[in-house]
VEXMARPA-918993 format. One record per residue (C-alpha): x, y, z; residue in three letters; residue number from 0. Coordinates in nm, 2 decimals, padded with zeros to 4 digits, always signed. Example, Ala and Ser with C-alpha at 12.3 -4.5 7.8 and 13.67 -1.06 7.14 Angstrom:
2
[pt [+01.23; -00.45; +00.78]; Ala; 0]
[pt [+01.37; -00.11; +00.71]; Ser; 1]
end
This chain:
398
[pt [+01.60; +05.63; +05.78]; Unk; 0]
[pt [+01.39; +05.39; +05.94]; Unk; 1]
[pt [+01.12; +05.47; +05.70]; Unk; 2]
[pt [+01.34; +05.38; +05.41]; Unk; 3]
[pt [+01.46; +05.05; +05.59]; Unk; 4]
[pt [+01.10; +04.95; +05.66]; Unk; 5]
[pt [+00.99; +05.02; +05.29]; Unk; 6]
[pt [+01.26; +04.81; +05.16]; Unk; 7]
[pt [+01.20; +04.53; +05.41]; Unk; 8]
[pt [+00.83; +04.52; +05.31]; Unk; 9]
[pt [+00.94; +04.53; +04.95]; Unk; 10]
[pt [+01.17; +04.23; +05.00]; Unk; 11]
[pt [+00.91; +04.03; +05.21]; Unk; 12]
[pt [+00.66; +04.08; +04.93]; Unk; 13]
[pt [+00.86; +03.88; +04.71]; Unk; 14]
[pt [+00.77; +03.51; +04.65]; Unk; 15]
[pt [+01.11; +03.39; +04.78]; Unk; 16]
[pt [+00.98; +03.45; +05.15]; Unk; 17]
[pt [+00.65; +03.28; +05.08]; Unk; 18]
[pt [+00.73; +02.96; +04.90]; Unk; 19]
[pt [+00.81; +02.61; +05.04]; Unk; 20]
[pt [+01.05; +02.34; +04.92]; Unk; 21]
[pt [+00.73; +02.19; +04.75]; Unk; 22]
[pt [+00.66; +02.49; +04.55]; Unk; 23]
[pt [+01.02; +02.49; +04.41]; Unk; 24]
[pt [+00.99; +02.12; +04.35]; Unk; 25]
[pt [+00.68; +02.19; +04.14]; Unk; 26]
[pt [+00.85; +02.48; +03.96]; Unk; 27]
[pt [+01.12; +02.24; +03.86]; Unk; 28]
[pt [+00.87; +01.99; +03.72]; Unk; 29]
[pt [+00.68; +02.26; +03.54]; Unk; 30]
[pt [+01.01; +02.35; +03.36]; Unk; 31]
[pt [+01.07; +01.99; +03.27]; Unk; 32]
[pt [+00.73; +01.98; +03.12]; Unk; 33]
[pt [+00.78; +02.29; +02.93]; Unk; 34]
[pt [+01.12; +02.15; +02.80]; Unk; 35]
[pt [+00.95; +01.82; +02.70]; Unk; 36]
[pt [+00.67; +02.01; +02.51]; Unk; 37]
[pt [+00.90; +02.27; +02.33]; Unk; 38]
[pt [+01.21; +02.09; +02.28]; Unk; 39]
[pt [+01.09; +01.73; +02.24]; Unk; 40]
[pt [+00.76; +01.81; +02.08]; Unk; 41]
[pt [+00.54; +01.58; +02.33]; Unk; 42]
[pt [+00.20; +01.72; +02.28]; Unk; 43]
[pt [+00.29; +02.09; +02.32]; Unk; 44]
[pt [-00.07; +02.20; +02.26]; Unk; 45]
[pt [-00.14; +02.05; +02.59]; Unk; 46]
[pt [+00.16; +02.04; +02.77]; Unk; 47]
[pt [+00.28; +02.41; +02.72]; Unk; 48]
[pt [-00.06; +02.56; +02.89]; Unk; 49]
[pt [-00.07; +02.29; +03.16]; Unk; 50]
[pt [+00.33; +02.32; +03.25]; Unk; 51]
[pt [+00.27; +02.72; +03.27]; Unk; 52]
[pt [-00.05; +02.71; +03.47]; Unk; 53]
[pt [+00.15; +02.47; +03.71]; Unk; 54]
[pt [+00.45; +02.73; +03.72]; Unk; 55]
[pt [+00.21; +03.02; +03.79]; Unk; 56]
[pt [+00.00; +02.86; +04.08]; Unk; 57]
[pt [+00.35; +02.76; +04.26]; Unk; 58]
[pt [+00.50; +03.09; +04.24]; Unk; 59]
[pt [+00.17; +03.27; +04.30]; Unk; 60]
[pt [-00.06; +03.05; +04.48]; Unk; 61]
[pt [-00.33; +03.33; +04.50]; Unk; 62]
[pt [-00.39; +03.29; +04.14]; Unk; 63]
[pt [-00.61; +03.01; +04.24]; Unk; 64]
[pt [-00.76; +03.15; +04.55]; Unk; 65]
[pt [-01.14; +03.11; +04.62]; Unk; 66]
[pt [-01.32; +03.44; +04.67]; Unk; 67]
[pt [-01.44; +03.35; +05.00]; Unk; 68]
[pt [-01.06; +03.33; +05.11]; Unk; 69]
[pt [-00.98; +03.68; +04.97]; Unk; 70]
[pt [-01.03; +03.98; +05.18]; Unk; 71]
[pt [-01.19; +04.18; +04.87]; Unk; 72]
[pt [-01.39; +03.89; +04.78]; Unk; 73]
[pt [-01.22; +03.84; +04.44]; Unk; 74]
[pt [-01.10; +03.51; +04.36]; Unk; 75]
[pt [-00.79; +03.44; +04.14]; Unk; 76]
[pt [-00.77; +03.45; +03.77]; Unk; 77]
[pt [-00.73; +03.08; +03.72]; Unk; 78]
[pt [-00.98; +02.98; +03.99]; Unk; 79]
[pt [-01.25; +03.11; +03.75]; Unk; 80]
[pt [-01.10; +02.91; +03.47]; Unk; 81]
[pt [-01.10; +02.60; +03.69]; Unk; 82]
[pt [-01.47; +02.65; +03.77]; Unk; 83]
[pt [-01.55; +02.60; +03.41]; Unk; 84]
[pt [-01.37; +02.24; +03.45]; Unk; 85]
[pt [-01.58; +02.17; +03.74]; Unk; 86]
[pt [-01.90; +02.24; +03.58]; Unk; 87]
[pt [-01.79; +02.02; +03.29]; Unk; 88]
[pt [-01.82; +02.33; +03.03]; Unk; 89]
[pt [-01.46; +02.29; +02.90]; Unk; 90]
[pt [-01.44; +01.92; +02.86]; Unk; 91]
[pt [-01.78; +01.93; +02.65]; Unk; 92]
[pt [-01.67; +02.21; +02.43]; Unk; 93]
[pt [-01.33; +02.01; +02.35]; Unk; 94]
[pt [-01.56; +01.71; +02.26]; Unk; 95]
[pt [-01.76; +01.94; +02.02]; Unk; 96]
[pt [-01.43; +02.03; +01.86]; Unk; 97]
[pt [-01.30; +01.69; +01.84]; Unk; 98]
[pt [-01.64; +01.58; +01.66]; Unk; 99]
[pt [-01.60; +01.84; +01.41]; Unk; 100]
[pt [-01.25; +01.73; +01.32]; Unk; 101]
[pt [-01.34; +01.34; +01.30]; Unk; 102]
[pt [-01.44; +01.14; +01.01]; Unk; 103]
[pt [-01.63; +00.84; +01.13]; Unk; 104]
[pt [-01.63; +00.70; +00.80]; Unk; 105]
[pt [-01.39; +00.41; +00.84]; Unk; 106]
[pt [-01.57; +00.30; +01.16]; Unk; 107]
[pt [-01.90; +00.30; +00.97]; Unk; 108]
[pt [-01.73; +00.09; +00.70]; Unk; 109]
[pt [-01.58; -00.15; +00.95]; Unk; 110]
[pt [-01.78; -00.17; +01.27]; Unk; 111]
[pt [-01.55; -00.45; +01.42]; Unk; 112]
[pt [-01.33; -00.14; +01.52]; Unk; 113]
[pt [-01.59; -00.10; +01.79]; Unk; 114]
[pt [-01.45; -00.42; +01.97]; Unk; 115]
[pt [-01.10; -00.31; +01.94]; Unk; 116]
[pt [-01.19; +00.02; +02.12]; Unk; 117]
[pt [-01.38; -00.15; +02.39]; Unk; 118]
[pt [-01.09; -00.41; +02.45]; Unk; 119]
[pt [-00.85; -00.13; +02.49]; Unk; 120]
[pt [-01.06; +00.00; +02.80]; Unk; 121]
[pt [-00.95; -00.32; +02.99]; Unk; 122]
[pt [-00.71; -00.10; +03.18]; Unk; 123]
[pt [-00.99; +00.10; +03.32]; Unk; 124]
[pt [-01.13; -00.21; +03.48]; Unk; 125]
[pt [-00.80; -00.30; +03.61]; Unk; 126]
[pt [-00.72; +00.03; +03.77]; Unk; 127]
[pt [-01.05; +00.05; +03.94]; Unk; 128]
[pt [-01.00; -00.26; +04.12]; Unk; 129]
[pt [-00.64; -00.18; +04.19]; Unk; 130]
[pt [-00.75; +00.16; +04.33]; Unk; 131]
[pt [-01.00; -00.01; +04.57]; Unk; 132]
[pt [-00.73; -00.24; +04.69]; Unk; 133]
[pt [-00.53; +00.07; +04.77]; Unk; 134]
[pt [-00.79; +00.23; +04.99]; Unk; 135]
[pt [-00.98; +00.47; +04.76]; Unk; 136]
[pt [-01.34; +00.48; +04.78]; Unk; 137]
[pt [-01.55; +00.36; +04.49]; Unk; 138]
[pt [-01.61; +00.72; +04.35]; Unk; 139]
[pt [-01.25; +00.80; +04.37]; Unk; 140]
[pt [-01.14; +00.48; +04.22]; Unk; 141]
[pt [-01.38; +00.52; +03.92]; Unk; 142]
[pt [-01.25; +00.89; +03.87]; Unk; 143]
[pt [-00.90; +00.75; +03.89]; Unk; 144]
[pt [-00.94; +00.44; +03.67]; Unk; 145]
[pt [-01.08; +00.67; +03.37]; Unk; 146]
[pt [-00.71; +00.77; +03.32]; Unk; 147]
[pt [-00.69; +00.44; +03.13]; Unk; 148]
[pt [-00.86; +00.59; +02.86]; Unk; 149]
[pt [-00.59; +00.85; +02.84]; Unk; 150]
[pt [-00.86; +01.10; +02.78]; Unk; 151]
[pt [-00.81; +01.43; +02.95]; Unk; 152]
[pt [-01.17; +01.59; +02.90]; Unk; 153]
[pt [-01.35; +01.26; +03.03]; Unk; 154]
[pt [-01.13; +01.24; +03.33]; Unk; 155]
[pt [-01.20; +01.60; +03.42]; Unk; 156]
[pt [-01.58; +01.54; +03.33]; Unk; 157]
[pt [-01.60; +01.23; +03.54]; Unk; 158]
[pt [-01.39; +01.34; +03.83]; Unk; 159]
[pt [-01.65; +01.67; +03.85]; Unk; 160]
[pt [-01.96; +01.45; +03.81]; Unk; 161]
[pt [-01.85; +01.21; +04.09]; Unk; 162]
[pt [-01.76; +01.50; +04.33]; Unk; 163]
[pt [-01.39; +01.42; +04.32]; Unk; 164]
[pt [-01.29; +01.78; +04.29]; Unk; 165]
[pt [-00.98; +01.74; +04.53]; Unk; 166]
[pt [-00.84; +01.46; +04.30]; Unk; 167]
[pt [-00.93; +01.64; +03.99]; Unk; 168]
[pt [-00.59; +01.81; +03.94]; Unk; 169]
[pt [-00.36; +01.49; +03.97]; Unk; 170]
[pt [-00.62; +01.27; +03.75]; Unk; 171]
[pt [-00.63; +01.54; +03.48]; Unk; 172]
[pt [-00.25; +01.59; +03.49]; Unk; 173]
[pt [-00.16; +01.21; +03.50]; Unk; 174]
[pt [-00.40; +01.16; +03.19]; Unk; 175]
[pt [-00.26; +01.47; +03.00]; Unk; 176]
[pt [+00.09; +01.35; +03.07]; Unk; 177]
[pt [+00.04; +00.99; +02.97]; Unk; 178]
[pt [-00.11; +01.13; +02.65]; Unk; 179]
[pt [+00.20; +01.33; +02.58]; Unk; 180]
[pt [+00.42; +01.03; +02.66]; Unk; 181]
[pt [+00.24; +00.80; +02.43]; Unk; 182]
[pt [+00.54; +00.75; +02.19]; Unk; 183]
[pt [+00.75; +00.62; +02.50]; Unk; 184]
[pt [+00.48; +00.41; +02.68]; Unk; 185]
[pt [+00.32; +00.22; +02.40]; Unk; 186]
[pt [+00.59; +00.09; +02.15]; Unk; 187]
[pt [+00.76; -00.15; +02.42]; Unk; 188]
[pt [+00.40; -00.31; +02.50]; Unk; 189]
[pt [+00.31; -00.32; +02.13]; Unk; 190]
[pt [+00.63; -00.49; +02.03]; Unk; 191]
[pt [+00.59; -00.73; +02.32]; Unk; 192]
[pt [+00.24; -00.84; +02.20]; Unk; 193]
[pt [+00.30; -00.87; +01.83]; Unk; 194]
[pt [+00.53; -01.08; +01.62]; Unk; 195]
[pt [+00.73; -00.91; +01.33]; Unk; 196]
[pt [+00.52; -01.09; +01.07]; Unk; 197]
[pt [+00.19; -00.95; +01.24]; Unk; 198]
[pt [+00.34; -00.59; +01.24]; Unk; 199]
[pt [+00.39; -00.62; +00.86]; Unk; 200]
[pt [+00.02; -00.71; +00.77]; Unk; 201]
[pt [-00.11; -00.46; +00.51]; Unk; 202]
[pt [-00.48; -00.39; +00.57]; Unk; 203]
[pt [-00.70; -00.35; +00.27]; Unk; 204]
[pt [-00.89; -00.04; +00.17]; Unk; 205]
[pt [-01.24; +00.00; +00.35]; Unk; 206]
[pt [-01.55; +00.04; +00.13]; Unk; 207]
[pt [-01.68; +00.40; +00.04]; Unk; 208]
[pt [-01.93; +00.54; +00.29]; Unk; 209]
[pt [-02.23; +00.74; +00.16]; Unk; 210]
[pt [-02.31; +01.09; +00.27]; Unk; 211]
[pt [-02.64; +00.98; +00.41]; Unk; 212]
[pt [-02.48; +00.72; +00.64]; Unk; 213]
[pt [-02.22; +00.98; +00.79]; Unk; 214]
[pt [-02.52; +01.23; +00.84]; Unk; 215]
[pt [-02.72; +00.96; +00.99]; Unk; 216]
[pt [-02.44; +00.84; +01.22]; Unk; 217]
[pt [-02.42; +01.12; +01.48]; Unk; 218]
[pt [-02.79; +01.14; +01.50]; Unk; 219]
[pt [-02.85; +00.76; +01.57]; Unk; 220]
[pt [-02.55; +00.74; +01.82]; Unk; 221]
[pt [-02.69; +01.03; +02.04]; Unk; 222]
[pt [-03.04; +00.88; +02.03]; Unk; 223]
[pt [-02.92; +00.54; +02.11]; Unk; 224]
[pt [-02.64; +00.61; +02.37]; Unk; 225]
[pt [-02.82; +00.91; +02.55]; Unk; 226]
[pt [-03.14; +00.67; +02.58]; Unk; 227]
[pt [-02.94; +00.40; +02.74]; Unk; 228]
[pt [-02.71; +00.63; +02.94]; Unk; 229]
[pt [-02.85; +00.97; +02.99]; Unk; 230]
[pt [-02.57; +01.09; +03.19]; Unk; 231]
[pt [-02.33; +01.08; +02.89]; Unk; 232]
[pt [-02.56; +01.33; +02.70]; Unk; 233]
[pt [-02.30; +01.63; +02.78]; Unk; 234]
[pt [-02.00; +01.45; +02.63]; Unk; 235]
[pt [-02.15; +01.23; +02.35]; Unk; 236]
[pt [-02.40; +01.48; +02.25]; Unk; 237]
[pt [-02.14; +01.76; +02.20]; Unk; 238]
[pt [-01.92; +01.52; +02.03]; Unk; 239]
[pt [-02.20; +01.41; +01.79]; Unk; 240]
[pt [-02.32; +01.77; +01.73]; Unk; 241]
[pt [-01.96; +01.86; +01.63]; Unk; 242]
[pt [-01.95; +01.56; +01.38]; Unk; 243]
[pt [-02.30; +01.65; +01.25]; Unk; 244]
[pt [-02.16; +02.02; +01.19]; Unk; 245]
[pt [-01.89; +01.86; +00.97]; Unk; 246]
[pt [-02.11; +01.60; +00.78]; Unk; 247]
[pt [-02.41; +01.78; +00.72]; Unk; 248]
[pt [-02.24; +02.04; +00.48]; Unk; 249]
[pt [-02.45; +02.34; +00.53]; Unk; 250]
[pt [-02.29; +02.50; +00.84]; Unk; 251]
[pt [-01.93; +02.54; +00.73]; Unk; 252]
[pt [-01.87; +02.83; +00.95]; Unk; 253]
[pt [-01.98; +02.64; +01.25]; Unk; 254]
[pt [-01.76; +02.36; +01.16]; Unk; 255]
[pt [-01.45; +02.58; +01.14]; Unk; 256]
[pt [-01.52; +02.78; +01.45]; Unk; 257]
[pt [-01.57; +02.46; +01.65]; Unk; 258]
[pt [-01.26; +02.28; +01.51]; Unk; 259]
[pt [-01.03; +02.59; +01.51]; Unk; 260]
[pt [-01.08; +02.91; +01.72]; Unk; 261]
[pt [-01.31; +02.75; +01.96]; Unk; 262]
[pt [-01.10; +02.46; +02.00]; Unk; 263]
[pt [-00.78; +02.65; +02.08]; Unk; 264]
[pt [-00.95; +02.89; +02.29]; Unk; 265]
[pt [-01.08; +02.61; +02.53]; Unk; 266]
[pt [-00.75; +02.44; +02.52]; Unk; 267]
[pt [-00.58; +02.73; +02.67]; Unk; 268]
[pt [-00.85; +02.77; +02.94]; Unk; 269]
[pt [-00.85; +02.41; +03.00]; Unk; 270]
[pt [-00.47; +02.35; +03.01]; Unk; 271]
[pt [-00.38; +02.64; +03.25]; Unk; 272]
[pt [-00.67; +02.57; +03.48]; Unk; 273]
[pt [-00.56; +02.21; +03.50]; Unk; 274]
[pt [-00.21; +02.31; +03.54]; Unk; 275]
[pt [-00.29; +02.54; +03.82]; Unk; 276]
[pt [-00.47; +02.27; +04.01]; Unk; 277]
[pt [-00.13; +02.13; +04.09]; Unk; 278]
[pt [+00.00; +02.35; +04.38]; Unk; 279]
[pt [+00.25; +02.17; +04.59]; Unk; 280]
[pt [+00.02; +02.16; +04.90]; Unk; 281]
[pt [-00.25; +01.99; +04.68]; Unk; 282]
[pt [-00.02; +01.77; +04.46]; Unk; 283]
[pt [+00.27; +01.64; +04.67]; Unk; 284]
[pt [+00.09; +01.37; +04.89]; Unk; 285]
[pt [+00.08; +00.99; +04.88]; Unk; 286]
[pt [-00.24; +01.00; +04.70]; Unk; 287]
[pt [-00.09; +01.18; +04.40]; Unk; 288]
[pt [+00.18; +00.92; +04.38]; Unk; 289]
[pt [-00.08; +00.62; +04.39]; Unk; 290]
[pt [-00.27; +00.81; +04.12]; Unk; 291]
[pt [+00.02; +00.84; +03.88]; Unk; 292]
[pt [+00.10; +00.47; +03.92]; Unk; 293]
[pt [-00.25; +00.37; +03.87]; Unk; 294]
[pt [-00.30; +00.58; +03.56]; Unk; 295]
[pt [+00.03; +00.43; +03.41]; Unk; 296]
[pt [-00.10; +00.08; +03.50]; Unk; 297]
[pt [-00.43; +00.15; +03.34]; Unk; 298]
[pt [-00.27; +00.29; +03.03]; Unk; 299]
[pt [-00.03; -00.02; +02.98]; Unk; 300]
[pt [-00.30; -00.27; +03.05]; Unk; 301]
[pt [-00.53; -00.08; +02.80]; Unk; 302]
[pt [-00.29; -00.09; +02.51]; Unk; 303]
[pt [-00.22; -00.48; +02.60]; Unk; 304]
[pt [-00.59; -00.55; +02.58]; Unk; 305]
[pt [-00.63; -00.37; +02.25]; Unk; 306]
[pt [-00.35; -00.54; +02.09]; Unk; 307]
[pt [-00.46; -00.87; +02.21]; Unk; 308]
[pt [-00.80; -00.85; +02.07]; Unk; 309]
[pt [-00.62; -00.71; +01.75]; Unk; 310]
[pt [-00.44; -01.05; +01.75]; Unk; 311]
[pt [-00.76; -01.25; +01.79]; Unk; 312]
[pt [-00.91; -01.05; +01.51]; Unk; 313]
[pt [-00.61; -01.13; +01.31]; Unk; 314]
[pt [-00.65; -01.50; +01.34]; Unk; 315]
[pt [-01.03; -01.49; +01.29]; Unk; 316]
[pt [-00.98; -01.30; +00.96]; Unk; 317]
[pt [-00.69; -01.50; +00.84]; Unk; 318]
[pt [-00.45; -01.22; +00.86]; Unk; 319]
[pt [-00.66; -00.93; +00.73]; Unk; 320]
[pt [-00.63; -00.72; +01.04]; Unk; 321]
[pt [-00.29; -00.58; +01.20]; Unk; 322]
[pt [-00.30; -00.64; +01.56]; Unk; 323]
[pt [-00.11; -00.31; +01.62]; Unk; 324]
[pt [-00.42; -00.09; +01.52]; Unk; 325]
[pt [-00.58; -00.24; +01.87]; Unk; 326]
[pt [-00.37; +00.02; +02.05]; Unk; 327]
[pt [-00.53; +00.30; +01.88]; Unk; 328]
[pt [-00.84; +00.21; +02.09]; Unk; 329]
[pt [-00.69; +00.37; +02.38]; Unk; 330]
[pt [-00.82; +00.74; +02.35]; Unk; 331]
[pt [-00.53; +00.93; +02.30]; Unk; 332]
[pt [-00.36; +00.74; +02.03]; Unk; 333]
[pt [-00.53; +00.72; +01.68]; Unk; 334]
[pt [-00.17; +00.80; +01.56]; Unk; 335]
[pt [-00.03; +00.49; +01.69]; Unk; 336]
[pt [-00.17; +00.32; +01.38]; Unk; 337]
[pt [-00.04; +00.58; +01.14]; Unk; 338]
[pt [+00.25; +00.48; +00.92]; Unk; 339]
[pt [+00.40; +00.78; +00.73]; Unk; 340]
[pt [+00.39; +00.69; +00.37]; Unk; 341]
[pt [+00.65; +00.82; +00.13]; Unk; 342]
[pt [+00.58; +01.12; -00.06]; Unk; 343]
[pt [+00.74; +01.36; -00.28]; Unk; 344]
[pt [+01.10; +01.47; -00.21]; Unk; 345]
[pt [+01.12; +01.70; +00.08]; Unk; 346]
[pt [+01.28; +02.04; +00.10]; Unk; 347]
[pt [+01.58; +02.10; +00.28]; Unk; 348]
[pt [+01.40; +02.28; +00.56]; Unk; 349]
[pt [+01.16; +02.00; +00.60]; Unk; 350]
[pt [+01.40; +01.71; +00.64]; Unk; 351]
[pt [+01.47; +01.57; +00.96]; Unk; 352]
[pt [+01.74; +01.74; +01.20]; Unk; 353]
[pt [+02.02; +01.48; +01.11]; Unk; 354]
[pt [+01.97; +01.54; +00.75]; Unk; 355]
[pt [+02.00; +01.89; +00.78]; Unk; 356]
[pt [+02.29; +01.92; +01.03]; Unk; 357]
[pt [+02.49; +01.61; +00.97]; Unk; 358]
[pt [+02.52; +01.30; +01.18]; Unk; 359]
[pt [+02.43; +01.48; +01.49]; Unk; 360]
[pt [+02.09; +01.30; +01.54]; Unk; 361]
[pt [+01.80; +01.44; +01.75]; Unk; 362]
[pt [+01.65; +01.24; +02.00]; Unk; 363]
[pt [+01.29; +01.33; +01.87]; Unk; 364]
[pt [+01.38; +01.20; +01.52]; Unk; 365]
[pt [+01.54; +00.88; +01.65]; Unk; 366]
[pt [+01.21; +00.82; +01.83]; Unk; 367]
[pt [+01.00; +00.89; +01.53]; Unk; 368]
[pt [+01.20; +00.64; +01.33]; Unk; 369]
[pt [+01.18; +00.36; +01.60]; Unk; 370]
[pt [+00.82; +00.41; +01.60]; Unk; 371]
[pt [+00.81; +00.38; +01.20]; Unk; 372]
[pt [+01.02; +00.05; +01.24]; Unk; 373]
[pt [+00.77; -00.07; +01.52]; Unk; 374]
[pt [+00.46; +00.02; +01.32]; Unk; 375]
[pt [+00.60; -00.15; +01.02]; Unk; 376]
[pt [+00.35; -00.15; +00.74]; Unk; 377]
[pt [+00.02; -00.06; +00.92]; Unk; 378]
[pt [-00.04; +00.14; +00.60]; Unk; 379]
[pt [-00.36; +00.34; +00.74]; Unk; 380]
[pt [-00.45; +00.70; +00.65]; Unk; 381]
[pt [-00.52; +00.95; +00.90]; Unk; 382]
[pt [-00.87; +00.91; +00.81]; Unk; 383]
[pt [-00.90; +00.56; +00.88]; Unk; 384]
[pt [-00.73; +00.60; +01.22]; Unk; 385]
[pt [-00.99; +00.83; +01.31]; Unk; 386]
[pt [-01.25; +00.59; +01.29]; Unk; 387]
[pt [-01.17; +00.39; +01.60]; Unk; 388]
[pt [-01.42; +00.47; +01.87]; Unk; 389]
[pt [-01.20; +00.57; +02.15]; Unk; 390]
[pt [-00.94; +00.70; +01.92]; Unk; 391]
[pt [-01.19; +00.99; +01.82]; Unk; 392]
[pt [-01.13; +01.15; +02.17]; Unk; 393]
[pt [-00.78; +01.23; +02.06]; Unk; 394]
[pt [-00.69; +01.50; +01.86]; Unk; 395]
[pt [-00.69; +01.74; +02.15]; Unk; 396]
[pt [-00.85; +01.53; +02.42]; Unk; 397]
end
């Protein structure tokens, strides 16, 4: 009888209930909220689902991120090995190659002034850097945190790894990806505050056609010039431009399809789950994490403000030919901020918004999409045009 009792006791104590702290339960609740936002509300599900599930796993079973040196059998946790690929900058670089394979730089080549709006939207990075210094972070930590203002997850992970800020990589990556997911909520109020109704209704002219030769030379020239000036950017810029060269040269369609589809989604799974798994309660629930989240939000908001302000200036200089709203697309995560859904052929019933299919009960997600269309007014840019913004190229999955 004692043997049975001891066995049952051992089984009970092997469950997670006896090993978790209140912090673990809190993080499990946060993970469930993220899953709800991704699945029900459609907030960047390709990113948020794997991140939230990694967060869920590590707080239920912390050893899934265990270092081999801390294990009696010398074998680390599954997601630990995924995370090593983040620290080595392998996954962020592969993400950039996939993004490059999906990006058309034609509009940027046709309208080089877009570079300026992309640069102005990085104002938030500088603001966050000095604010982080003020809050007590050292120079390297402040630099790693401030890059959240670019709303570009892979770059945030890459820079944190390069600067030796592995301890902050989890909070930084989660903050960057979370703000990318919350773009429809964060940006519209700032954009509306920065522009008038008249400016929001400006219709931009169609850009000039870009030749095939220009598109082929662009990634080659950019790689040479940028990497000669800043050699440390070669992993990210090089992979981005390699992916774009695959797309534009037209002779490696198989590589283009692989980089922009299968490889991209495999990397997203590995990157998302490993980033989420870095948010264990012990590592995530502290004062520094709260500071990083606030600094990221400040950086994102100021970046959006900077892009819109330069857009207003260019609108004045060009006598109303540029809609200031497209300045917000300079923030890396948001090329879609400049997209206005054009009317098309009548939709089938299963393609209509939920309120049209199910009566007056409007879904929150549809109301949000509708409010964005009202705000973005007549910024009638195609997806290809939006992809031309320099920082915006980092977005589709970044």
